[in-house]
C-alpha positions in Angstrom: -4.7 4.7 -16.8 -3.6 8.6 -17.4 0.7 9.2 -16.3 2.6 12.3 -15.7 5.7 12.0 -17.9 7.8 10.5 -14.2 5.3 8.2 -13.7 5.5 6.5 -17.5 9.1 5.9 -16.7 8.0 3.8 -13.3 5.1 2.0 -15.5 8.2 1.6 -18.2 10.1 0.2 -15.7 7.6 -2.2 -13.9 6.5 -3.5 -17.0 10.1 -4.9 -18.2 10.1 -6.1 -14.2 6.7 -7.8 -14.8 7.4 -8.8 -18.3 10.9 -10.9 -17.0 8.9 -12.5 -14.0 6.1 -14.2 -15.9 8.8 -16.0 -18.6 11.2 -16.8 -15.2 7.9 -18.4 -13.4 5.9 -19.0 -16.6 2.8 -17.8 -14.6 0.2 -20.1 -15.5 -3.2 -21.3 -14.5 -3.5 -24.8 -15.4 -2.5 -25.5 -19.4 -3.5 -21.9 -19.7 -1.3 -18.8 -18.9 -3.1 -16.2 -16.8 -3.7 -12.9 -19.1 -3.8 -9.3 -17.0 -5.0 -6.5 -19.0 -2.6 -3.4 -19.5 -4.4 -1.7 -16.8 -4.3 -4.9 -14.5 -0.5 -5.1 -14.6 0.1 -1.2 -14.4 -1.3 -1.5 -10.8 0.5 -4.5 -9.5 3.4 -2.8 -11.0 2.6 -0.3 -8.6 1.2 -2.3 -5.8 5.0 -3.7 -5.9 7.1 -0.2 -6.4 4.7 1.0 -3.3 5.7 -1.8 -1.0 9.5 -1.6 -1.8 9.0 2.4 -1.4 7.6 1.9 1.6 10.3 -0.8 2.7 13.3 1.5 2.3 11.2 4.1 4.2 10.5 1.8 7.2 14.7 1.5 7.0 14.8 5.0 7.6 15.9 5.5 3.8 14.5 8.9 2.2 12.8 8.2 -0.5 13.8 9.1 -4.1 11.4 11.0 -7.0 9.4 7.4 -8.2 9.4 5.7 -4.8 7.4 9.2 -3.7 5.4 8.9 -7.0 4.2 5.6 -6.4 3.6 6.1 -2.1 1.6 8.5 -3.8 -0.1 7.2 -6.8 -0.5 3.6 -4.7 -2.9 5.6 -1.7 -4.8 7.7 -3.9 -6.3 4.2 -6.0 -6.9 2.7 -2.8 -8.5 5.6 -1.5 -10.8 5.5 -4.7 -11.3 2.1 -4.2 -12.5 3.0 -0.6 -15.1 5.0 -2.1 -13.4 8.6 -1.4 -14.3 11.4 -3.5 -12.4 13.1 -6.5 -12.2 16.3 -4.0 -11.1 14.1 -0.6 -8.1 12.5 -2.4 -6.7 15.8 -3.7 -6.6 16.7 -0.6 -5.4 13.8 1.0 -2.5 13.7 -1.9 -1.0 16.5 -0.2 -0.5 14.4 3.3 0.7 11.3 2.4 4.4 12.8 2.4 6.5 15.8 3.7 9.2 17.1 3.3 11.2 15.1 5.8 10.3 11.9 4.4 12.3 12.8 0.5 15.5 12.9 -0.5 16.9 17.0 -1.0 15.1 18.1 -3.9 12.0 15.8 -4.8 9.2 17.9 -3.7 11.0 20.8 -5.7 10.9 18.2 -9.0 7.5 17.2 -7.8 4.9 19.8 -8.2 2.0 17.8 -9.8 1.2 14.3 -9.6 -2.5 13.2 -12.4 -3.6 9.9 -12.3 -6.5 8.1 -13.1 -8.8 6.1 -10.8 -11.6 4.2 -11.0 -14.7 5.0 -8.6 -17.8 3.5 -8.3 -19.3 5.9 -11.1 -16.6 5.4 -13.7 -13.4 6.8 -14.4 -11.5 10.5 -13.1 -8.9 11.6 -12.8 -6.9 12.9 -9.7 -4.8 16.0 -9.7 -2.7 17.3 -6.5 -0.8 20.0 -6.8 2.2 19.5 -5.0 1.7 16.9 -3.1 5.0 17.0 -0.9 5.1 20.0 1.2 
């Protein structure tokens, strides 16, 4: 999965969380440990981060930078899974959040997002310019 600088930080934090949870709960299937590829781990952590951000948003909190990135990334990946085209997702990426949803300054910091998504015909890069309007 390709990541921007901000997404790399989120993924790093989520990988640490994933490794901690695997250690604490000994995630296993029978006698064999369940192994996820790095890409599967990244997607799983993104789902968790987006879920947490949505819960905070539902409580009326404004989203910070990593939370906004997580929600937009998750929605783009799910859109690809649902069969939307790259062009549709580039447009949709600007509709997910607006300035009222995020803390002051977040929209100015998030000028471009890039994420690789799996489509029926392969992996493609989705770029959204100014995703928070």
